[in-house]
N, C-alpha and C positions, 0 to 999 in steps of 0.2 A: 407245909411245916414251917417255912420261913416266915410266912405271914403270922402264924400262931405265935412264933417266938417273938416277933416284933410287937404283937399285941400284948404279950406278957410283959415285955420291957416297957411298953407304953403305960400299962397299969401302974408300974412302979415309978415311972418318970414320964409324965406327959410330954416333956420337951424332947424325948428321944425319937419321936415320930414326926417327920416333916409333914407340913400341912398338905403338900401336894400328893402324898401317898396315903394320907390318913383314911380317906373314904374307902379306898380299895382294901386296905388292911382290915378295917372294921367290917366291911361286907364279907370278906372271907372268914373272919373270926365268927361273925354272926351265922353264916351259912353252916359252919361245922360246929356250932356251939353245943356244949353240954349244959347241964343245969347251972353249973358254976359260972361259965362264961356268960350265959344269958343273964344271970343275976348281976354280974359285973357291968354289963352293958346297960342294964336297966338302971343301976345306981348312977352310972355316968350321965345317962339321959336326965335323970331327976335333978342332978346337981348342975347340969349345964345351964349357963346364963345366955350364951350366944345362941340365937335361934337356929343358925345354920349348923352349929355343932350339935345341938339337940336333935335336929332332923337326921343327921348322919347316924347318931346312936340308935334312934328309933327305927330307921330303915334297916340297920344291921340286925336288930331284933326280929324284924319282919322277914328277914331273909333265911331264917332258921329252916334247915331241911327236916329236922325232927318234927313230925306232926304235932306232938304234944306241946312242944315249945312254940310252934306256929299258932296253935290254939291260944296259948297264953298271950302271945303278941296281939292277936285279934281282940282278946278280952280287954287289953289295955286301951284299945281305940274307943271303947265305950265310956271310959272314965276320965278324970281330970288330969291324969299324967300326960295324956297326949293332946296337944292343941288341936282344935277343930280343923285347922287348915292342913294338919298332917295325917289325920285319921284315915281319910280316903286314900291318899298315896300309900300309906302303910298297908292297907287292905289289898291294894293292887300288887304290892311286892309279895305279899303272902300268896296271892292267887297265881303268880307266875310259877310257883313251885307246887302249890296245893290247890288247883282250881276247884275241885269238888268241895274240899273243906271250906274254902272261902265262899263258895256259892251257897252252901247250906247256912253258913254264919250270916251272910248278907241278907238272905231271905228272913232268917229268924229275927234280925234286928233292923229290918227295913225302915221302920218308923224313926229310929235313931239316926240312920244315915240320911234319910230324906230330910230330916230337920237340919242337917249340916250341909245340904247340897243346894246348888242353884237349880233353876228349872231344867236346864239341859242335862245336868248330872243326874237328876232324878230318873231320867229316861235311859241313861247309858251306864250308870255305875254298876248296878247289880248284874245286868247282862254281861258287862265287860269283865266280870270276874271269871268268866268261862272262856276268855280269849285264847288260853293255852290248852283248853280241854280237847280231847280227841276221842270222845265217847258218844255214840249216837243216842244212847239213853239220856245223857245230859242235854243233848239238843232237843229231844222230845220234851224234857222237863222245862227247858227254857221257852219253848214254843207255848206250852200251856200256861206258864207263868206270865208271859208277855200278853197273851190274850186276855188274861184276867186282870192284870195290874195296870195296863196302859190302854188308852183309847186307840182306835185304829190308826189314827194319824201320828201316834207317838211310838210306833213299834219299829221305826227304821233301824235304829242301832241294834235292837234285839234281833231283828231279822238278819242283819249283817253278821252278828256274832254267831247266830244259829247256823248260817251257811258255812262259816269257817269251821265250826265244830264238826259239821257233817263231812266236810271235805277231808279234814285231818283224820276223822274216823275211818273214812273209806281208804285213805292211803295206808293207814296202820293195818287195817283188816285185809285189804286186797293186794296192795302194791308191795308192802314190805315182805309178806310171805313169798311173793314171786321173786323178789330180789334174793331172799335166803335160798330158795330152791335153785336159782341160777348159780349162786356162789357155790353151792354144794356140788352141782353138776360140772362146774368149771373151776376146779381148785387151782390155786396159783401154782405155777411151776416151781420145782425145787430150785433153790439158788445154785448157780453154777460156781464151783470153787475157782477161785482166782488162780491162774497158773503160777507155779513157783518161779521166782525170779532167777534168771539164768546167771550162772557164776561168770564173773568177768575173768577173762584170761589175763595172766600177768603181762604187763607191758614188756615188749621185747627191748633188750638193751641195744643201743645203737652199735653198728659194726665199727670196729677200730678204723680210724682214719689212716690207712697205710700211706697215702700220699703225704699227709702232714708229717708222719714219722720219718719218711725218707728225706723230706726237705730239711727237717731238724738235724738229721745225720750229716747232710752235706754242709750245713752251716757250721757244725762242730768241727768237721774236717778242715774247713778253710781256716778256722781260728788256730788250728794246730800248726 
């Protein structure tokens, strides 16, 4: 909520947001963006002159958790609004939250991204869109895609990603249910109520100093 409030203030006054926290605030605003916030970020990116500032706005767009907005962000990577050097990083940001969505989009527009990639990126970019996936079905798709798209010696990155996807799928399907069953069988103990604080007894008054009173009486008698 605080980040959203700071982003709203930033829209009204760009000087209200310190450069040191701008990226964090923009990413949070982008992640929780609705259509209006998405449009605002897009407008900022279009107007930005500084390349680093433009990159931050576009990365915030790509961080959208809403699948429909994430799709819009990916479509931007195909057009002139997004510099070539930023298109692939934007796709990776989308893939972190929507791996299957990005994977489908990357395959559909492989020729465009290949034209914007160096030789090593051509072998790693599209498989890398599944780095956060945890679905064996997608691992099978990746295996078939790599066998068709890359020569045998160029499948190393795809094979690494495939192995990771299968491992996460196994953890999700086998290990997490085991953890859930264990937690159900071993519920946390009920919290123990803290003991009531013991009441302090009133401090005892010191006993009268009889010796001192007697001495004082003798002193008075001498004066008489």
